[in-house]
C-alpha positions, 0 to 999 in steps of 0.5 A: 666830248669835253662842253668848252668844245660843243659849245664853241662858236656859242655865246651864253643864250645859245646863238651861234656867234657872228662869225659863225653866222656869215660863213653860213651867208656867204654864197658858193662860187657860181650863183650870178645875179648880174641879170637881178632885179631889184624888187621886181615883185615886192609890191604882188608879195607885198599885197599878198597872196592866195596859194591852193594846190590843185590835185592831178584828177582837177588840175587837168579840168582847168587850166590855168588859173584864169580857167579857175577863177572863173569857175570858183567864181560860177559856184559862188554864183550858185550857192547864192541863187541856192542861198535866197532861194531857201531864204525866201 
């Protein structure tokens, strides 16, 4: 394969040309965003989130985020009490 045909559509630094990038950015037919809300999740994303994936056996014991948070807060409280007993 000749060198020119392999590099066709790329700039000197190896990046794709803007025309190729635009074509890759186009959506396929069938996507409907007419019901979309701009910025719907912006504040949550800006605030940041911590996603933790639970193992299946642990997930069975904690059906929702609230139950996980309660258990972790209890664990933190117990750990603090144990540390205070050791230092006393």
